[in-house]
N, C-alpha and C positions, 0 to 999 in steps of 0.2 A: 176357091182360094187358090191363087198361084204358087208356084214353088218358091219365088223370091219372098212373097209375104210370109209364107209358112217358115221359112229359114229365119226371118227376122223375129217372128213370134216366137219359135223354139229358142233362139239365142238370147231373148231379152230376159234378164234375171227377174223381172217383176211378174212375168207369167209362169203359169204352170202347165204341163201337158201330162196327162195320165193316159196310159195305154191299158185298154180292157183285153185281157187274156183269157182264153179257155184252152190253153195248151198250145195256141197260136193267136196272133192278134185278131181281136174280133170287133175293135172299135177304139175310140179315143174320146178324151174330154180336154177342152183347153179353157183354162181360166185366166182372165186378165184383169188389170185394174178397172174399176167402173168408169165408163165415159162421163163427161160432164153433165150431160142430160138426165143421169139418175144420181143426184147428189147423196141421196139416202142409202144408197147401195155401199157395201163394203167389199163385195166380190162381184164379178161379172163372167157369166158363162158365155164365152165367145163361140164355141163349138161343142156339139156333142154329136156323135155319130156311132151307129152300129151297123155292121155289114148286114145286108139284107136277110141273110140266113139266120140271123140272131134276133131280128125285130119281130115283135108281137108274140114274144114266148115268156115274158116276164123278166128278161135280163135287164131291160131299160129301167124298169121300176127298182130292181135290186141295186143297180148302179146309182140310181137316183138317191135311194135311202143312204147307201155308203157316202155319197158326195155330200149330202146334207148333214149327215152325223159328224163328218170331218170338218165341215164349215162351222157346225155348232160348237164343236170341241175347240176350235181355233178362234172362237168368237169373231167369225168372218162373215156372219150374217147381219143384214139382209143380203140376199143374192139377187141379182138382176139379170135378165136376158131378153133377147128379142127373138120373136118368131114371125115369119112373113105371115100376113093376115090371111092369105089363101091357102095356107098349109093347115088344114082341118086335123090330121093326125097329131101335128105338134101341138096346136091349142088345146085339143082334148087331152093329151097326156099332161101338158103343164098345168092347165086349169084342174084336172083331177089329182094332181100332186100339190095342190095349194096355191097355185099361183094366182096373183091379182093383177089384172089388166090395169095399168096406171097411166098409160099414154099410147097414142098412135103416132108414129113417125114416118117420113119418107125414107125407105130403107135404101132403095136403088132404082135406078131406071134401065129397063132392057128392051131393046128394039123399040125405043120411044115410049115405052108404057111404064108409069110409075107403080112400083111395088111398095106397099106400106108395110111396116113391122109393128106388132104390138109389143110394148114394153111391159114385161112381167117383173113383179117383185115378189120374192118369197122371203117372209120374215122368219124369226126365230122360234115360232110356235109349232 
């Protein structure tokens, strides 16, 4: 994501950005209004990222639980997100945390090759 797009995302009052801290920034979450292709969603996880040194140690699951509790409290579920189809780590994480694959869309084209994204939906249960 380019600097100009991030500037627009962060300055848009409809979006939320969370910084994950462990004494210093370790990652971030960005929530946006859901796109038209997931009309059943009330929230959309546009980005989630943890620095490599914080991956695979349980922090992602803890952040995920906190995010879902917050969305549940605010009645902002269901949550939708997309994951690149070839990203096995993301698919395992989202499916392991209750995500239901509801669609497959063309995400982007890179060097002439199409990359598809799985649309996941997380309900209030």
